[in-house]
C-alpha positions as CSV (number, residue, x, y, z in Angstrom):
1,M,11.6,-13.9,28.4
2,S,9.2,-15.1,25.7
3,T,9.7,-18.4,23.9
4,L,10.2,-16.5,20.7
5,G,12.9,-14.3,22.1
6,A,14.6,-17.3,23.5
7,F,14.4,-18.9,20.0
8,L,15.8,-16.0,18.4
9,M,18.7,-15.5,21.0
10,L,19.7,-19.1,20.4
11,W,20.3,-18.0,16.8
12,G,22.5,-14.9,18.1
13,L,19.8,-12.6,17.3
14,S,18.2,-9.8,19.6
15,L,15.0,-7.7,19.1
16,G,16.5,-4.3,18.7
17,P,15.1,-1.7,16.4
18,A,17.2,-2.8,13.4
19,T,16.6,-6.4,14.1
20,E,12.8,-6.1,14.4
21,A,12.8,-4.4,10.8
22,A,14.4,-7.4,9.3
23,V,13.8,-10.5,11.3
24,V,10.4,-12.2,10.8
25,F,9.8,-15.4,12.5
26,D,6.6,-16.9,11.3
27,P,5.0,-19.5,14.0
28,T,2.2,-20.5,11.4
29,P,2.0,-24.4,11.6
30,D,2.0,-26.8,8.6
31,L,-0.9,-29.1,7.9
32,W,-0.8,-32.1,5.8
33,A,-2.5,-35.6,5.3
34,E,-1.2,-39.2,6.0
35,A,-3.0,-42.2,4.5
36,E,-2.9,-45.6,6.1
37,L,-2.5,-47.1,2.6
38,L,-1.6,-44.9,-0.4
39,L,-3.3,-47.2,-2.7
40,K,-6.5,-46.2,-1.2
41,P,-5.6,-42.7,0.2
42,W,-9.1,-41.8,1.4
43,A,-9.8,-45.1,3.2
44,G,-7.9,-44.1,6.3
45,L,-6.8,-40.6,6.8
46,T,-5.1,-38.6,9.5
47,L,-4.4,-34.9,9.4
48,V,-1.1,-33.8,11.0
49,C,-0.7,-30.2,12.4
50,Q,3.0,-29.5,12.8
51,A,3.9,-26.3,14.9
52,R,7.0,-24.1,14.7
53,L,7.5,-24.1,18.4
54,K,6.4,-26.7,21.1
55,T,3.0,-26.0,22.3
56,L,0.2,-27.5,24.5
57,D,-2.6,-26.4,22.3
58,F,-3.8,-27.5,18.9
59,E,-7.0,-26.6,16.9
60,L,-8.4,-28.2,13.7
61,L,-11.0,-26.2,11.7
62,K,-13.0,-27.5,8.7
63,D,-14.7,-24.9,6.4
64,G,-13.8,-22.3,9.0
65,V,-15.5,-24.1,12.0
66,T,-13.7,-25.7,14.8
67,Q,-13.6,-29.5,14.7
68,E,-11.4,-30.3,17.6
69,L,-9.8,-28.4,20.3
70,V,-6.8,-30.2,22.0
71,H,-5.1,-29.3,25.1
72,L,-2.0,-31.5,25.8
73,D,-0.4,-32.5,29.2
74,L,3.2,-31.7,27.7
75,P,4.3,-29.4,25.1
76,A,4.7,-31.1,21.6
77,M,5.6,-29.9,18.1
78,E,2.7,-31.7,16.3
79,H,-0.7,-33.3,16.8
80,R,-2.3,-36.0,14.8
81,F,-6.0,-35.7,14.1
82,P,-7.5,-39.0,12.7
83,L,-10.3,-38.8,10.3
84,G,-10.6,-42.3,9.3
85,A,-12.5,-43.1,5.8
86,V,-13.6,-40.0,4.3
87,T,-17.2,-39.4,4.2
88,S,-19.6,-36.6,3.2
89,D,-19.2,-35.4,6.7
90,T,-15.6,-35.1,6.7
91,R,-15.0,-33.6,3.1
92,G,-14.0,-30.0,3.1
93,L,-11.4,-27.4,3.5
94,Y,-9.1,-27.8,6.7
95,R,-6.7,-25.5,8.4
96,C,-5.1,-25.8,11.9
97,R,-3.4,-23.4,14.2
98,S,-1.2,-23.8,17.4
99,G,-1.1,-22.1,20.8
100,L,1.2,-19.2,21.6
101,E,2.2,-17.9,25.1
102,S,-0.8,-15.5,24.4
103,G,-3.5,-16.6,22.0
104,W,-3.1,-18.5,18.8
105,T,-1.1,-18.5,15.6
106,Q,-2.4,-17.6,12.2
107,L,-4.1,-20.4,10.5
108,S,-2.0,-22.9,8.4
109,N,-2.0,-23.8,4.7
110,L,-5.4,-24.8,3.2
111,L,-5.8,-28.6,2.8
112,E,-8.8,-30.0,0.8
113,V,-10.2,-33.3,1.8
114,T,-12.3,-34.4,-1.3
115,G,-12.6,-38.3,-1.1
116,A,-12.6,-38.0,-4.9
117,E,-10.5,-40.0,-7.2
118,S,-9.1,-36.8,-8.6
119,L,-6.5,-35.4,-6.4
120,S,-6.3,-31.7,-5.7
121,P,-3.3,-29.8,-7.3
122,P,-0.2,-29.2,-5.5
123,L,1.6,-26.0,-5.0
124,L,4.6,-25.2,-7.3
125,S,6.8,-22.3,-6.1
126,P,10.5,-21.1,-7.1
127,E,13.3,-20.9,-4.7
128,P,15.0,-18.4,-4.3
129,V,13.8,-16.5,-7.3
130,S,12.0,-17.4,-10.7
131,W,15.0,-16.8,-13.0
132,I,18.3,-18.5,-13.5
133,T,21.7,-16.9,-14.2
134,R,25.2,-18.0,-14.1
135,G,26.2,-19.1,-10.7
136,L,22.6,-19.3,-9.4
137,K,20.9,-22.7,-8.5
138,T,17.1,-22.1,-8.9
139,K,14.9,-24.7,-7.7
140,L,11.1,-25.4,-8.0
141,V,9.5,-26.8,-4.7
142,C,6.4,-28.9,-5.4
143,R,4.2,-29.3,-2.3
144,G,1.3,-31.8,-2.2
145,G,-1.2,-32.5,0.4
146,F,-0.1,-36.1,1.2
147,R,3.0,-37.4,2.9
148,G,4.9,-40.1,0.9
149,V,3.8,-39.4,-2.9
150,T,5.7,-39.2,-5.8
151,F,6.0,-35.9,-7.6
152,L,6.3,-35.2,-11.4
153,L,7.6,-32.2,-13.0
154,R,6.6,-31.1,-16.5
155,R,7.9,-28.3,-18.8
156,E,5.6,-26.9,-21.3
157,G,6.2,-28.3,-24.7
158,D,7.8,-31.5,-23.4
159,D,5.8,-34.8,-24.1
160,Q,6.9,-36.5,-20.9
161,F,7.4,-35.6,-17.4
162,L,10.8,-33.9,-17.1
163,E,11.6,-35.4,-13.7
164,V,10.1,-37.9,-11.3
165,A,11.0,-37.8,-7.4
166,E,9.9,-39.8,-4.6
167,A,9.3,-38.3,-1.2
168,P,8.6,-41.2,1.0
169,K,8.9,-39.4,4.3
170,D,7.9,-35.8,3.1
171,I,5.2,-33.6,1.8
172,E,7.3,-31.9,-0.9
173,T,10.3,-32.2,-3.1
174,T,12.7,-29.9,-4.7
175,F,13.5,-29.9,-8.4
176,T,16.7,-28.2,-9.7
177,V,16.0,-25.8,-12.8
178,L,18.7,-25.8,-15.4
179,H,16.5,-24.2,-18.4
180,P,14.1,-21.6,-18.8
181,G,10.4,-22.4,-19.5
182,N,7.0,-22.7,-18.0
183,Y,6.8,-25.5,-15.4
184,S,4.1,-27.2,-13.6
185,C,4.0,-30.4,-11.1
186,S,1.7,-33.1,-10.2
187,Y,1.9,-36.0,-7.7
188,R,0.5,-39.7,-7.5
189,T,0.0,-41.8,-4.6
190,H,1.2,-45.0,-6.2
191,E,3.1,-46.1,-9.2
192,A,0.0,-47.0,-11.1
193,G,-2.1,-44.3,-9.8
194,T,-3.4,-41.3,-11.7
195,P,-1.5,-38.0,-11.4
196,S,-3.1,-35.1,-9.6
197,E,-4.3,-32.1,-11.3
198,P,-1.4,-30.0,-12.3
199,S,-0.1,-27.0,-10.3
200,A,-0.3,-23.5,-11.5
201,T,2.2,-22.9,-14.0
202,V,5.5,-21.2,-12.8
203,T,7.6,-19.3,-15.6
204,V,11.5,-19.2,-15.1
205,E,13.4,-16.9,-17.0
206,E,17.1,-16.6,-18.1
207,L,18.8,-13.5,-17.3
208,E,22.5,-12.3,-18.1
209,A,22.8,-11.0,-14.9
210,P,20.9,-11.0,-11.5
211,L,18.1,-8.5,-10.9
212,P,19.0,-5.5,-9.1
213,P,18.5,-4.9,-5.3
214,T,16.6,-2.1,-3.7
215,L,18.1,0.5,-1.5
216,S,16.2,2.7,1.0
217,F,16.6,5.1,3.8
218,Q,13.8,4.5,6.5
219,G,11.7,3.1,3.5
220,Q,12.3,6.2,1.3
221,S,14.3,7.0,-1.7
222,A,15.5,10.6,-0.6
223,A,15.9,12.5,2.6
224,V,17.1,15.8,3.8
225,L,19.6,15.6,6.7
226,H,21.4,17.9,8.9
227,R,25.1,18.0,8.1
228,G,27.1,15.9,10.5
229,A,24.3,13.3,10.9
230,G,25.1,9.7,10.0
231,V,22.4,7.3,8.3
232,T,21.7,3.7,7.9
233,L,21.0,2.4,4.3
234,L,19.1,-0.8,3.9
235,C,20.1,-3.0,0.7
236,V,17.8,-5.8,0.1
237,A,18.5,-8.3,-2.7
238,P,15.8,-10.7,-4.2
239,L,17.8,-13.8,-3.1
240,S,19.9,-14.7,-0.1
241,G,23.4,-15.5,0.7
242,V,25.1,-12.7,-1.4
243,E,27.9,-10.3,-1.3
244,F,26.8,-6.6,-1.1
245,Q,28.4,-3.4,-2.0
246,L,27.4,0.2,-1.4
247,R,28.6,2.9,-3.9
248,Q,28.5,6.6,-4.7
249,G,28.8,6.8,-8.4
250,E,31.8,4.4,-9.3
251,K,33.3,4.3,-6.0
252,E,32.8,1.7,-3.4
253,L,32.0,3.1,0.1
254,L,33.6,0.7,2.8
255,V,31.7,1.4,5.6
256,P,30.3,-0.7,8.8
257,R,27.6,-3.1,7.9
258,G,25.4,-5.5,9.8
259,S,22.7,-7.9,8.8
260,T,20.0,-9.9,10.5
261,S,18.8,-11.7,7.3
262,P,20.8,-13.3,4.4
263,D,18.9,-11.3,1.8
264,R,19.8,-7.8,3.2
265,V,22.5,-5.6,4.8
266,F,22.5,-2.3,6.9
267,F,25.1,0.2,5.8
268,Q,26.0,2.5,8.9
269,V,27.3,5.4,6.9
270,N,28.9,8.0,9.3
271,P,29.2,11.8,8.4
272,V,32.9,11.5,6.9
273,A,31.8,8.6,4.6
274,L,28.6,10.7,3.8
275,G,30.7,13.5,2.7
276,N,28.5,16.2,0.9
277,G,25.7,13.8,0.3
278,G,24.5,12.9,-3.2
279,L,23.3,9.7,-5.0
280,Y,23.8,6.4,-3.5
281,T,23.4,2.9,-4.9
282,C,24.2,-0.8,-3.8
283,R,24.7,-3.8,-5.9
284,Y,25.3,-7.6,-5.0
285,R,27.0,-10.6,-6.5
286,L,26.4,-14.3,-5.9
287,R,29.3,-15.8,-3.7
288,G,32.3,-17.1,-5.7
289,E,31.0,-15.1,-9.0
290,Q,32.7,-12.2,-10.6
291,I,29.6,-10.6,-12.2
292,W,27.8,-8.0,-10.1
293,S,24.2,-7.3,-10.4
294,P,23.0,-4.0,-11.9
295,D,22.9,-1.1,-9.3
296,S,19.7,-0.3,-7.3
297,A,17.6,2.8,-8.0
298,P,19.6,5.5,-6.4
299,V,18.9,6.9,-2.8
300,E,19.4,10.7,-2.8
301,L,20.7,12.5,0.5
302,L,20.7,16.3,0.8
303,L,22.7,17.7,3.4
304,S,21.7,20.9,4.9
305,D,23.4,23.0,7.7
306,E,20.3,25.5,7.7
307,T,22.5,28.6,7.5
308,L,20.8,30.1,4.2
309,P,17.7,31.9,4.3
310,A,14.4,29.8,4.3
311,P,12.5,29.6,1.0
312,E,9.3,30.8,0.2
313,L,6.5,28.1,-0.4
314,S,3.2,28.9,-2.2
315,A,0.5,27.2,-3.9
316,E,-1.3,27.4,-7.2
317,P,-4.3,27.8,-7.2
318,A,-4.0,29.7,-4.0
319,M,-6.9,28.1,-2.6
320,L,-5.6,25.3,-0.3
321,H,-9.0,23.3,-0.2
322,P,-8.7,21.8,-3.8
323,A,-11.5,19.5,-5.1
324,P,-10.4,15.7,-5.7
325,G,-8.9,15.2,-8.9
326,A,-7.6,18.8,-9.3
327,L,-4.0,19.8,-10.1
328,V,-1.9,21.6,-7.4
329,Q,1.4,23.3,-8.0
330,L,3.5,24.0,-5.0
331,R,6.0,26.6,-5.7
332,C,9.4,26.9,-3.7
333,R,11.2,30.1,-4.3
334,A,14.9,30.8,-3.4
335,P,17.0,34.0,-3.2
336,R,19.2,32.7,-6.3
337,A,19.3,30.0,-9.0
338,G,21.5,26.8,-9.3
339,L,20.2,25.2,-6.3
340,R,18.6,21.8,-5.5
341,F,15.2,21.9,-4.0
342,A,13.2,19.2,-1.9
343,L,9.6,19.3,-1.2
344,M,8.7,17.7,2.1
345,R,5.6,16.2,3.6
346,E,5.4,16.6,7.3
347,D,3.3,13.9,8.6
348,A,4.5,11.2,11.0
349,K,7.7,11.3,9.4
350,R,9.3,14.2,7.6
351,R,9.3,12.6,4.1
352,V,10.9,13.9,0.9
353,Y,8.1,14.1,-1.7
354,R,10.3,15.0,-4.8
355,I,13.7,16.8,-5.6
356,L,14.0,19.2,-8.6
357,S,16.9,21.3,-10.1
358,P,15.3,24.1,-11.8
359,A,17.3,26.5,-14.0
360,G,15.8,29.6,-12.4
361,T,15.1,30.5,-8.7
362,E,11.8,28.7,-8.4
363,A,11.1,24.9,-8.4
364,T,7.5,24.0,-9.3
365,F,6.1,20.7,-7.7
366,E,3.0,19.3,-9.2
367,L,0.5,17.2,-7.3
368,R,-1.7,15.7,-10.0
369,D,-5.1,14.2,-9.5
370,V,-5.0,15.1,-5.9
371,S,-7.2,12.9,-3.2
372,V,-7.7,13.0,0.5
373,V,-4.3,11.1,0.6
374,D,-2.5,14.3,-0.3
375,S,-3.9,16.2,2.6
376,A,-0.8,17.2,4.6
377,N,1.5,20.0,5.7
378,Y,4.2,20.7,3.2
379,S,7.6,22.6,3.4
380,C,10.6,22.8,1.4
381,V,14.2,23.5,1.4
382,Y,17.1,24.1,-0.9
383,V,20.9,23.2,-0.8
384,D,23.8,24.4,-2.8
385,M,25.6,21.4,-4.4
386,A,28.9,23.5,-4.8
387,P,31.3,24.2,-2.1
388,P,30.7,25.1,0.7
389,F,27.6,23.0,0.2
390,E,25.2,25.2,2.3
391,G,21.6,24.6,2.9
392,S,18.4,26.7,3.9
393,A,16.3,26.3,6.9
394,P,12.8,24.9,6.0
395,S,10.1,27.2,4.6
396,A,7.2,27.9,6.8
397,H,4.6,25.0,6.3
398,L,1.8,25.1,4.0
399,E,-1.4,23.1,4.8
400,L,-3.1,21.4,2.1
401,R,-6.6,19.9,2.8
402,V,-8.3,18.3,-0.1
403,A,-12.1,18.6,-0.1
404,G,-13.6,15.5,1.7
405,S,-10.5,15.1,4.1
């Protein structure tokens, strides 16, 4: 078993298909600087590369070129690269990486060693989101290049720093945000020192309700399914640790669910709960709060038993090798009116391109400004949205090849 697999099993996770889609373990290491004396940060500098998993191998790079390659006798979580007093030879942009069982991790964050009096700007980022609402504790994380510095938070329009925080044993600090505004942060190495250049600005908005989640079926917003099939719908919120709900219209669907990440849930919808298909949405609320987020954009699921005659699919213009930029109309014709039509693109996955409910017997699907990416095989189906909810077999496929593909 791999080290990563053992790590995930330690947390009760396995690498099944659903888990692989949601669990992402990033082994990329962290890189920061430690000064012998913060009063003179460039006089004696050490760069620390901290891995996510124990490893025997570390590599330090400057301006994209390897400076030191280390192979240890025993696995370690970090390695220290002494630079000493910063000179013209050691100034530059540093990154590091750590070894894996096979190969290397991605390169770490970028660390600039200047040796100049002015300090490089820190990085300011919101957690978990860049907005505030009732019940949500939004924070701003300010990360500098040095360990043990003092961080300063400023809001646009204020004369003074809004908050000052010391981080004697860390390279970052967290500020709680109570009000909307444009924020930036700086840091200083000692009390009398000049603050660094400010970070890029982060705008924090105030919202009446949380932003809506996203709902999808295999990454798509619509699908045509065989009647009797079950589906798994994925609902993803913009923040973690929330309570989810799956709905059809105003009705909550109480179905089995699972999760491998606190910002998402998989709804296992069996044929009974799926009913006759239709529009499905999800929403969430912060734990302990009564206010739900707005509903997600809907996912539409059409169920077809393929008992009705297949429709006819044709193109206008009839030439199936249009020039790039042309307008192509794909027309799906059924034996009668009052039906719901779906155009499907038959590539690696059978994806629904669009769904229409025309007044007559024919649905016209427009492909505007076509390009080579529209080259594919297309087919269409129709379903009756009234009892007994029958559906057609798919049409014969139509091959569209845009010139140049």
